[in-house]
Every structure is written in C-alpha cells, then in structure tokens.
C-alpha positions as CSV (number, residue, x, y, z in Angstrom):
1,M,98.8,186.1,250.3
2,P,100.4,187.0,253.4
3,A,104.2,187.4,253.6
4,V,105.8,186.3,257.1
5,S,106.9,189.4,257.9
6,V,107.5,191.4,261.3
7,G,104.5,191.3,263.9
8,N,102.8,188.8,261.3
9,V,100.7,191.4,260.1
10,G,100.2,189.9,256.7
11,Q,99.2,186.7,258.1
12,L,96.7,188.5,260.7
13,A,95.1,190.3,257.8
14,I,94.6,187.1,255.9
15,D,93.2,185.5,258.9
16,L,90.4,188.2,258.9
17,V,89.6,187.9,255.2
18,I,89.3,184.3,255.4
19,S,87.2,184.5,258.4
20,T,84.6,186.8,257.3
21,L,84.4,185.8,253.9
22,R,83.8,182.2,255.3
23,M,86.3,181.2,252.5
24,T,86.2,177.1,251.7
25,K,89.6,175.1,252.0
26,I,90.4,173.6,248.5
27,G,93.8,172.6,249.1
28,Y,97.2,173.1,250.4
29,F,100.9,173.4,248.8
30,Y,103.2,170.3,249.1
31,T,106.8,171.6,249.2
32,D,109.9,171.0,251.3
33,C,110.6,174.6,251.6
34,L,108.4,175.1,254.5
35,V,108.8,174.0,258.1
36,P,106.6,171.3,258.5
37,M,103.2,172.1,261.1
38,V,100.1,170.9,262.1
39,G,97.7,172.1,264.3
40,N,93.9,172.8,265.0
41,N,91.4,174.5,262.4
42,P,92.3,178.2,262.8
43,Y,89.0,178.9,261.4
44,A,86.8,177.1,263.2
45,T,83.1,177.9,263.8
46,S,81.4,175.0,265.7
47,N,82.9,172.1,268.3
48,E,82.6,169.8,265.3
49,N,84.9,171.6,262.9
50,S,87.3,172.8,265.8
51,V,88.9,169.2,265.9
52,E,89.9,169.1,262.1
53,L,93.5,169.4,261.4
54,S,95.1,172.0,259.8
55,I,98.8,172.4,258.1
56,N,101.0,175.2,257.4
57,A,100.3,176.1,254.1
58,E,96.7,175.6,252.7
59,V,94.8,177.5,250.2
60,Y,91.5,178.8,250.1
61,S,88.9,179.8,247.4
62,L,85.7,182.3,246.9
63,P,84.5,181.5,243.6
64,S,82.0,184.5,243.7
65,K,84.6,186.9,243.9
66,K,87.3,185.2,242.1
67,L,89.3,185.2,245.1
68,V,92.1,182.3,246.2
69,V,93.9,182.8,249.3
70,P,97.5,180.8,250.0
71,A,97.2,181.1,253.9
72,D,100.6,180.6,254.8
73,Q,101.2,180.5,258.4
74,I,104.9,179.6,259.2
75,T,108.5,180.6,258.0
76,F,110.2,178.7,255.2
77,H,114.2,177.9,255.1
78,K,114.6,177.9,251.0
79,G,113.5,181.2,250.1
80,M,114.0,181.3,246.3
81,P,113.2,177.8,245.6
82,F,109.6,178.6,247.5
83,C,109.3,182.1,246.0
84,R,110.0,180.3,242.4
85,A,107.4,177.6,243.1
86,L,104.9,179.8,244.2
87,L,105.1,182.0,241.3
88,S,105.3,179.0,239.0
89,W,101.9,178.1,240.3
90,V,100.7,181.6,240.1
91,E,101.4,181.3,236.1
92,S,100.2,177.5,235.7
93,S,96.7,178.4,237.6
94,K,96.4,181.8,235.5
95,C,95.6,184.2,238.2
96,A,94.9,187.2,237.0
97,R,96.9,189.1,239.7
98,V,98.7,189.0,243.2
99,I,98.1,190.8,246.0
100,L,100.8,190.3,248.7
101,L,100.1,191.7,252.2
102,S,103.2,192.4,254.2
103,S,104.9,194.7,257.0
104,S,108.0,196.5,257.8
105,H,110.2,197.7,260.8
106,A,108.2,201.1,262.2
107,Y,111.7,202.1,263.4
108,Q,113.8,202.1,260.1
109,R,111.4,204.6,258.8
110,D,113.1,207.8,257.3
111,D,112.0,211.5,258.2
112,E,109.6,211.8,255.2
113,Q,108.1,208.4,256.0
114,L,107.6,209.3,259.8
115,L,105.4,212.4,258.6
116,G,103.1,210.3,255.7
117,T,101.1,207.4,256.1
118,P,102.0,204.1,257.7
119,L,100.9,202.4,254.8
120,R,102.2,201.7,251.6
121,Y,102.1,199.8,248.2
122,L,104.4,198.8,245.5
123,L,103.3,197.6,242.1
124,T,105.0,195.5,239.4
125,P,105.2,197.1,236.0
126,A,102.9,194.7,234.7
127,L,99.9,195.7,237.2
128,E,101.0,199.5,236.8
129,K,100.2,199.6,233.2
130,A,96.5,197.3,234.1
131,V,95.4,199.5,236.8
132,E,96.1,202.9,234.7
133,G,96.4,204.9,237.8
134,R,93.5,203.9,240.0
135,M,95.6,203.1,242.9
136,Q,96.6,206.6,243.5
137,E,94.0,206.9,246.2
138,L,96.3,204.4,248.1
139,K,98.9,206.9,248.7
140,E,102.6,206.4,248.8
141,K,104.8,203.8,247.5
142,V,107.9,202.3,249.2
143,L,111.0,199.8,247.9
144,H,112.9,199.3,251.1
145,I,111.3,196.9,253.2
146,P,113.5,195.9,256.3
147,G,111.7,193.0,258.3
148,G,109.5,192.3,255.1
149,G,111.0,188.7,254.9
150,I,110.0,187.3,251.2
151,T,108.3,190.3,250.0
152,K,110.9,191.9,248.4
153,L,112.2,189.0,246.7
154,L,108.6,187.8,245.5
155,F,108.2,191.4,243.9
156,T,111.4,191.4,241.9
157,E,110.8,188.0,240.6
158,S,107.4,189.3,239.6
159,C,108.7,192.3,238.1
160,S,111.4,189.9,235.9
161,K,108.2,187.4,235.0
162,G,105.8,190.1,234.2
163,I,103.3,189.2,236.9
164,Q,100.9,191.5,237.7
165,M,101.5,191.7,241.8
166,A,100.7,194.5,244.0
167,V,102.3,194.8,247.4
168,L,100.4,196.6,250.4
169,L,102.4,196.6,253.7
170,K,102.3,198.6,256.8
171,F,105.3,200.1,259.2
172,C,104.8,198.4,262.6
173,S,106.8,197.4,265.7
174,E,106.4,193.9,267.3
175,G,103.6,193.5,269.8
176,D,99.8,193.4,270.0
177,N,99.8,193.9,266.0
178,I,95.8,193.4,265.8
179,P,95.4,197.0,265.1
180,D,97.9,197.0,262.4
181,A,96.2,193.7,261.0
182,F,92.7,195.9,260.7
183,A,94.5,198.7,259.1
184,L,95.9,196.6,256.5
185,V,93.1,195.0,255.6
186,N,91.1,197.9,255.9
187,Y,93.8,199.1,253.2
188,L,93.2,196.1,250.9
189,N,89.2,196.8,251.3
190,E,89.7,200.3,249.8
191,W,91.1,198.6,246.7
192,L,88.9,195.0,246.2
193,Q,85.8,196.2,248.3
194,L,85.6,192.5,249.7
195,I,83.5,193.9,252.4
196,K,80.9,196.9,251.9
197,S,81.6,200.1,253.6
198,K,78.0,200.7,254.8
199,E,78.9,204.3,254.3
200,I,81.1,204.3,257.5
201,P,84.9,205.1,256.9
202,D,86.2,202.4,259.1
203,T,85.3,198.8,258.6
204,S,86.8,197.5,261.4
205,S,83.8,196.3,263.2
206,Q,82.4,194.4,260.0
207,W,85.8,191.8,259.9
208,K,85.1,188.8,261.6
209,I,87.7,187.5,264.4
210,P,88.6,184.0,264.0
211,S,88.6,181.6,266.9
212,S,92.1,181.0,266.7
213,W,92.9,184.5,268.1
214,R,91.5,183.4,271.2
215,L,95.1,182.2,272.0
216,L,97.1,185.0,270.1
217,F,99.2,185.7,273.2
218,G,98.8,182.3,275.1
219,N,96.9,181.2,278.1
220,G,96.3,183.6,280.9
221,L,98.4,183.8,284.0
222,P,97.6,180.7,286.3
223,P,95.7,182.2,289.4
224,A,98.0,180.5,291.6
225,L,100.6,183.1,291.2
226,F,98.6,185.4,293.0
C-alpha cells in the first residue's frame, strides 16, 4: 500500500503496480477518516471504462500472486483512527505481510545518508524474523522519516501488534517525481519479483504507465498566451 508522503512517490509507484499487473478492483474502504473524493477511472484502458467512477480508497487484487493493493489516493484527517482501522483489517483478512511504499524529504538527510543510496527500508521485528536476512540486498535502514506522513505511525503500531510489515522509501523532493516512483517500484521488484527483469538491471521500461498520468501536471499551456 502507499503512504501519502512527499512527492506522492508511494502512490505513483502503486499506480505502476496496479496498471502493469492489470489488477482487478475488488472493493473499497468505507471510513470517515479520509477526505471524500471521486473522479474518473485512473487505470482506464479504453473509452468504455474511462468513464467509470473511482473513489479515493479502493482495493485491488491479483489472486495469482496473492497480492492485495489498497490504492489510497488522498490524505486523511484522522491519522490514528485510520491507522488502527487499517491494521485491524489487515489482521482480520489474515494478510501474510504488509509492504508500505513511502518517501522522505531529501533535504533532511544527514551526512552519512547523503553518501549512501537514496533508497531505505524498515522491517518490523515480526517480519525481520520471517525473512531471516534475505533483505540485506536492499541495503540500509532508516527510522527518522520527515515528510513520510502516516508511515512512522503505521510502522510503530505494526511493531506493537506483531504485524509483519516492511517500509520501502526513497529520499526525494517535490517536483516531477516520476523517476522517483520508478526507482521505488524497481526497489520493490528486487524483492517481490512482480515482473521479470529479462536479464536487464533496469526494469523501468517494462512498467505500464496508467492513463491518469497524462494529466499529472494538469493541462498544457493555452496557445493564446503566446
């Protein structure tokens, strides 16, 4: 699932996962913790399904990979109640583990972080025991998450509840965050192998960009200005 964080990197990365794997919408979260929103289908593949309505907390599934993706697309105004409701759903649904895609302010890195990779991860104790060191290839860990939104809250609550959670995040700045989204989803793919690398290190060309990204920065400038 994505965290609403700096640059919306987690949300953009989730867009790539849902669009590329052609995941099926199976439901939505009904909660007053989120700001209400409705719009067109962000993953439209034809004129017919482009007019389908979409809300801000839909859930997608791909049974063949035992994968469920809550696509939260907007901020919330009740952080702790939403966190508890979400983790309660995780437990009642018997999810094996949770992977939270997030981001953090690049300008708040310390000297050591400036020299290292811009990608980081966190594991709850429950997941750390389960993977038994297989996450070492993903490099360094981080706990201070400025600009990460609800990330730290979800992580600490998952630690206390014994939930297997991994947080994958990227240091970034606000702007054109598409390259950050590709970097984060490739980082995720190193672990889960959602798509095959086809013997090339950079899988960015294999991710399918959703139709909603055509208006990521709004409409173009009107010709009358020139």
